[in-house]
C-alpha positions in Angstrom: -2.1 12.3 29.9 0.7 10.2 31.2 4.0 9.3 29.7 4.4 5.7 29.0 7.0 3.3 30.4 10.3 2.9 28.5 11.3 -0.7 27.9 15.1 -0.8 28.2 17.8 -3.2 29.0 21.4 -3.4 28.5 23.0 -4.4 25.2 19.7 -4.5 23.2 20.0 -5.5 19.5 17.6 -2.5 18.6 16.3 0.4 20.6 13.3 1.9 18.8 13.0 5.6 19.4 9.8 7.5 18.5 8.9 11.2 18.6 6.6 10.8 21.7 3.5 8.8 22.7 0.2 9.3 21.0 -2.8 10.0 23.1 -4.0 6.5 22.5 -0.7 5.0 23.6 -0.9 7.2 26.7 -4.4 5.9 27.4 -3.3 2.3 27.0 0.2 2.6 28.5 1.7 0.9 25.4 4.1 2.0 22.6 2.6 2.4 19.1 -1.0 1.7 20.3 -2.9 3.8 17.9 -4.9 1.6 15.6 -3.8 3.6 12.5 0.0 3.1 13.5 1.6 0.3 11.3 4.6 -0.3 13.6 3.8 -3.9 14.6 2.9 -4.9 11.0 6.0 -3.3 9.7 8.3 -5.2 12.1 6.6 -8.5 11.2 6.6 -8.0 7.6 10.2 -6.9 7.7 11.2 -10.2 9.3 12.3 -8.5 12.6 9.6 -10.2 14.6 8.5 -13.8 14.2 4.9 -12.8 14.4 2.8 -9.7 14.5 2.8 -8.6 18.0 0.0 -6.3 19.5 0.9 -3.0 21.3 0.0 -4.5 24.8 2.9 -7.0 24.2 5.5 -4.3 23.8 7.4 -5.3 26.9 7.6 -8.8 25.5 10.0 -7.6 22.9 12.7 -7.1 25.5 12.9 -11.0 25.3 14.0 -10.6 21.5 16.4 -7.8 22.3 14.2 -5.0 21.3 13.5 -1.9 23.4 11.4 1.2 23.2 11.7 4.9 24.3 10.8 8.3 22.9 12.8 11.6 22.5 9.9 13.3 24.3 7.8 11.7 27.1 4.7 14.0 26.8 1.9 12.6 24.9 0.4 14.7 22.1 -2.1 14.3 19.3 0.7 15.2 16.7 4.5 15.6 16.8 4.2 19.3 15.8 2.9 20.1 19.3 6.2 19.2 20.8 8.2 22.4 21.8 11.9 23.2 21.1 12.5 23.1 24.9 11.0 19.6 25.2 13.3 18.4 22.2 16.4 20.0 23.8 15.7 18.3 27.1 14.7 15.0 25.4 17.8 15.0 23.3 20.0 15.0 26.5 17.9 12.5 28.2 17.9 10.1 25.1 21.7 10.4 24.6 22.3 9.3 28.4 19.9 6.5 27.9 21.7 5.3 24.8 25.2 5.7 26.6 23.7 3.8 29.6 22.1 0.9 27.8 24.5 0.5 24.9 22.1 -1.0 22.2 23.8 -2.3 19.1 21.5 -0.2 16.9 19.3 2.8 17.7 16.4 2.9 15.2 14.8 6.3 14.9 11.1 5.8 13.9 10.9 8.9 11.8 13.6 11.0 10.1 12.3 14.0 12.2 13.2 12.2 15.4 16.8 11.6 14.2 17.2 15.2 13.1 15.9 16.4 16.4 18.3 14.1 18.2 21.3 14.6 16.0 20.9 18.3 15.2 21.5 17.4 11.4 19.4 19.2 8.8 18.9 16.0 6.6 19.6 12.4 6.7 19.3 9.4 4.4 17.1 6.3 5.3 19.0 3.5 6.9 22.4 3.4 8.6 24.1 6.7 9.2 27.7 7.2 8.4 28.4 8.8 11.9 26.7 8.0 15.2 26.0 10.5 17.8 27.1 8.0 20.5 30.3 6.2 19.5 29.9 2.4 19.1 26.2 2.5 18.5 24.7 2.4 15.0 22.3 5.1 14.2 19.5 4.0 11.9 16.8 6.2 10.4 13.5 4.6 9.4 10.3 6.1 8.3 7.6 6.9 10.8 5.2 4.0 11.1 2.2 6.4 11.4 -0.6 6.0 9.1 -0.2 9.6 8.0 3.1 8.8 6.2 2.5 8.8 2.5 5.2 6.2 1.6 3.9 2.9 0.2 4.1 0.2 3.0 6.4 -2.0 1.0 8.9 0.8 0.7 8.7 1.3 4.4 9.1 -2.5 5.2 12.1 -2.6 2.9 13.9 0.0 4.8 13.2 -1.7 8.2 14.3 -5.0 6.7 17.9 -3.4 6.4 18.1 -3.7 10.1 18.3 -7.4 10.0 21.9 -7.0 8.2 23.0 -4.9 11.3 22.0 -7.2 14.1 
């Protein structure tokens, strides 16, 4: 399996950070490409994108000021396959990317992603009181995976809070 390409640019409105690519995303070469992943639907229903994009259009979101990366590059079937060493290395690489590209908001797509990045044991949904990289807002959102047991409307409502930050 191959890692998928980051979509990064300087001064993004939002940089979305996932755990790592799914096997399906790796096969297709696009972020959030698993048909059970609700990411694109959530962005649209939250009012972040003007229409529901498809995973194959992920690079087009740079035009809207939205970028994509992951804390770990290696594709897996599930996030629990990621090793502590991969998280440690990924944390440092991600911090350098955030410092380099300076997005306004970093949206962690999954509380566990933020916890691995920040080293914090817990975090509330939404804007965090402190940011890891000064001047960049850290925002914690639920994972968009179909395995998440939250109601879709609850997830959409949390993502909608991003509009107030950008």
